[in-house]
Structure formats: structure tokens, C-alpha cells
N, C-alpha and C positions, 0 to 999 in steps of 0.2 A: 491353514491353523487358525483357531476360533481363540479370543480372547472373551472368556466369561465371566472372569473376578480379577479382582486386583492380584490373585498370584501368577496368573498368566502374563502380566506385564513384561517384568523381568525374561520369560520366555521370547515373547514377541521380540522383544529389543535386541534379544542375542541373535534370533532369525533375521531380523532387520540389517543389523550389522555384519551377520555373514554373508548375506545376499549382496549387500552392497560392495565388500571386498571381493567376492566372486566375480560380479558383474562390472567392476571396475568403475563404480557410481560413486555421486557426490550428492548429497542431501541438501537443498537449500529451504529454508522456512522464514515466512514472514512473521514478524512480531505479533501480529494477531494470531497465528496460530495456538491449538492448545498446549499447553505446557509441556507434556510429553514429547510431542514433536519436536518443539523449539528445544529441549534437551537434548535429542537426538542426533539433531541436524550438524550438519560440517559447519555450514555458515547462518546464521539469522542476519536479517535485516529490513530496513524498509525498501519501498520499490526501487528508490535510485542505487541503495547497496546493492541487490539482488541483481538488479541490470547489469552494475559495474564487474561484479563477481562473475556473472554468467559469461559475460566478453572475454574472460580472461582464463576458463577454465580449460583444461586437458583432458579430463575424463570423459572417455565416449558417452556415457550415460547421465544426465541430469534428472533429477526427482524435485519437482518444483512444487514444494507444499504452501500454496496459497489458493491464488483464484486466477480462472481461466486468462485474462489478460495477462498475468504474469507467465505463464507457461509458454504463452503465444511470443512475448517479447523474448524470453530465453531461446526459443527456437529460432526466431528471425535472426537473433544474433547469432547462434551455432547451429547453422542450418543441415551441417553434416553430422551433429548428433542426434541421439535418442534423447527427446525429453518427454517425461512421463508427469502425471499430474493424479495424485492417487482418486481424486473424485471430477469424473468432468462436468458434473452439476454444479462446482463450485464457480459459480458467476459472480458478476458484480452489478449492484442496482445503479451506481453511476454509470458504468460503460454501457448498461442497456438503456439509460436515457438518453442516448446520444446513437441514433441510427444512421450507419453511415450515408445513405441516400439524402437523408432530410439535412445531415451536417453539411454536404456537398451542395444542396439547394441554398443554404443559408452562406455558404462560400460564394457561390455565385451571384447570389444578391447584394454582395459586399465585396465587389471588386478591387483589386489593387491593395488589399488588405495581406499582412504577414499573418499565417495563421498559427498559432501556438497552442496545441491541446496537452491537455493533462494525460501523464502515462496510464491512467485509469480508464482505457479506451478499448475498443477492439483493434483490429489488424487493420481493418477497413477504415476505420477512422484515422489512424496513423499514417495509413496510405494518401490521405490527403493534407498531412499537416506539413509545415516547413520546419519545426523544431517541437519536440516535447520537452517537458517539464516535469518534474514531480514537486511534492510541497517542499523538498529540501531545497531545491534550486529553482523554483518559478520566479521569486522577486530578483534574483540576481540574472536568470537569463534574460526576463522581459526588460531591465535595466541595460543588457548588452545592446539593446537596439537605440538608435537614434529617438530623441523625445518625440520627434512629430511623427514616428512611424505609426500608421495605421495598423491595429493589432484586433484580430478575431482570437478570443480565447475559448477553449471549450474543453471539458463540457460544464465543469463545477461552478454555477454560480456566486457561490458561497468565496472558494478560494478566488474567484476572478474578483470580486468586489473587494477582498480583502488586499490582493495585491495592487487593485486601482488607487485603494486609499493609502498604502504607505509609498506607493511611486507618482502619486497624480495623475497617473494615466488615465486615459478613458476608454478602456478596450471594449468592444461589443461581444457581450459574453451570451453563451449558450446558456438554455435556461435547465439545466441539469443538476443532480445532487445527490449525495450520499444519502441512505436510507438511515444508516446509525448517525451519522453526524447531524442530521436533520430532526433526530428524536430525542436528542438531550432537553431535559425539563429545567429552563431557567430557575423556575420557583424553588425547585427540589434542591438545585445547587445552591441558590442563595440561603435555604435553608441548612444546608450540609456547611455553608461558610458561617453561619451563625454559631452552628454547633461547633464547629473546627475553628475559631477567629484565627488561629497563626496560619492555618493552611494555606498552601499556594495552588491557585487554581491554572491548570495546565490545559491547554486548547489546543485542538488541532485546525487549523486555518479553513477547513472544510465545514466548521460550526457556523451557525447563524451570527450575524453581526452583534446581537443582542448577548449571546453568550462570550463573545471574545472581548467585549467592553469589561466584563467581569474579570476577564483572565489577567493572571500575574506575569504567564509566558505563553506566548503563541508559537507555535513551531511544528515542525514534522514530527513524526513519531521518533524518529534517532533525535531529533533536536529537544525533544522533552524528554526523552531518557537522559539526554547529557545533561540537563540542567536538572532534573532530581538528582543527580549523582554528584554535581559538582555544587549544588544549593547547599547553605547553612541551616535551611529550615528542615524541620521533621517529620512534618504533615503535608500530604498534596492530595489534591482533589484531581482526579485524572478525567479528563472531557475529550477522550478518543476510545475506540474499541479496547474492552478490557483486556486484551491478549498481552499487552504491553505491560500490562503489571506484574506480570511472570517475571519478565527480565528486570524492571525494575526493583522487585522484591529481592531477587538474588543478587543484584550489586549493592543495594541497600537494604540488608537485613535489619537493621535498626531504626528504618522510617517508616513509617505509616501512610500506605496509598489508599486511598478512598475514590473505587468506582463511581464517576457522574452516573446518574441516574438518569431513564429515559423517561418520557411521558407516562407510559404504561405502570400504572401504581403497582403491578403485581411484580415488577421485575426491580433489582437493587442496582442491578449492572446494565451494560449496553453491549450487547455481541453482536457480531456479524454471523448471521446463521449461516452465509456462505462459507465464509472463512472455516466456521466450525464443522463443516462437513467432512473435513480429512481428518481421519483418525488413525492410530496405529495398526489397525487392522487393513483398512483400505490403503496404508503406506505399506506393508508389507504384502499385499496381494498386489500392487501394482510395480513391485520390484520381482517378485517371483514372475508374475506373467508378462513382463515388461509392456503393460497395459493398463489404463488407457493412454496411448500416444497423442502427444498435441502435431498437429499437421497444420500449416500455413498454407494456402495458394502461393505458389511460387511467383507469381507475378505483383500479387499484393505485398509478399514479403518484402520483395525487392523495393518496391517504393517505402513501404514502411521502415525499411532499415535506416535510410537515408536521415529522417529524423530522429531516430533512437541515437544513432551515431553521431549525430550533429550535437544531441543534448551532451553525451558524453564526453564529446570533446570540448564543449564550453566549461562544463563542470569542471572538467581536468585543468583548463587554463585559468579559470576561477579558482582551484583549489578546494572545490566543494566535494 
């Protein structure tokens, strides 16, 4: 079934819902997905929420509309389930910036360090890690260790620097970054602030320090969404992947959300090209064909499961 114009969206949506019921499947979608995919999903959330949800699902088939590492995380947590992803080419620049073999050398060069890794990593990197974090829980998990604990933090240097700044830690940082959050234009955001002087600047901690200094709120995707919902402000400049604006606008139809622009002067917003590879057509195809399936080497999966479960346990204990 092909989507050729707007009139086909309704039909393909109905077919996706039919296939989902027929196969007893559940659809998870990240906030950075296209709006129509968020709208058809059973659950939407950030990386932490999707991992928490996946760990408790009973359906035999999970369709993860996000990027590869999210599908791997779901498969690691649910080894007996079929985990599908609409486009296997939906990678992650941050995960790609941290090769497992090179990360192991970094760990070996810094012995006796606790290894804390961002969830935006390959299964191979997770397998080398003591505990995983997301932007929702990174600060709390780092602070759950004694202050004198030597820590390696990877792979995002911007998130690591931010956590160091708010905790007073001196973690050793892997030099990786997300291409979306690296590309925001400080000058253009300052210009938008002049244009909308009452607007609150919302920034993800994967952004550079210079941008975070301008922010009224720094937080995970879910935290920025909650701030916008609960704030008395009516205008927001959003410095994270622009897909989150879909949910922000749904929750706050009377508020104005302005995507922070990247350095590329031809773009008004900053999209993750990997996240946007997933489409309604590909979602339909993957449900129909039960392909592509996410597979993780069993030995790596066993090692990677422990830091994921440890993250979930600490998050539950801390009420995150």
C-alpha cells in the first residue's frame, strides 16, 4: 500500500491500526518522530520513558519508531519479543561518535573508574558500561555515587560538561556529540529573543554551553515539554529537535513555539535526519512484513542488560 497524497493518509492509518490489532503489536514513538507517527503510537516519550515502557509490555510485537539504539534497548529488555523498526538506516550521530573498541581503550586507559554512559549508544558500548543514563536522570544518577567516585562519562561531551557544572564533579568525558544539538545558531537564537522578548528559551543539555547560558530552562525532552505545559509564559524558543513541538502544540494549543534555527541559513528549524527517516509507509510495511527486525548478539545483550536495568532501578528508586 503506497501513500501518494494526503487522501491516502487516512487509509494507511486504518491499515496500520488493523495490522497492529491482528498481530497484537504495540507502537512506541519518540517525541522527535513525525507528527502523524506520534499520533498513531500507543505510547510516546523520551528515551527513558520508552525504555521504562518497553520493560513492562506484554504484547509479543514491539514497533519502535525512533532510531536504532532505541530498538536495541527494547530488544535487550525484551529478548523474547519481536522488535521492529520502520527503517534500519535510522541511526544516531551521537552513538556513531563512540565506537565500542575505542571506548574500551579509553576505559582501559582510565582504570578504576565507574563507567556511566548515555543511553544514546550502541549495544556494544552499553555492554562496557556500569550504569546508563538519559538526559532525564543523568544528574540524579551521577549524584547517587559518592562524590569521590572517579567516573568516565560518555559519549556526549556537552551533556557531560553540563552534569559536571551542576554537580561539581570532574568526570572524564568522551569527546562525542549530537549533530542536531551541536548545530544551533547562538546568534539566531539571540535574534529570536530580541524579536520575542517575553519568550522562554528551552534547551536540551546536549546543546553547547554558550546556548545553555541563554536558556531559561535546561532539561530533557520530557522536562522541556512539562515546563512548557506548566509555565505561565505564552511564547517559547525551543532548542532541541523540532519534533517535540508537535506534542507541545497539542498540549498547549494557545501557546506559541518557535523552533531554534541551526547555523544553516536555509533552515528555520533543526531536524534529525535519522529520526525523520521513519514514515507512515515504512511503519505500515514493517508491520505487514514484520521486518526489519532488531537483533542483538546474545552475549553483548546479556552484558548490556545489566546497566540498562540498573538505570531503571535507580530511576524508580529516585522517583524519576
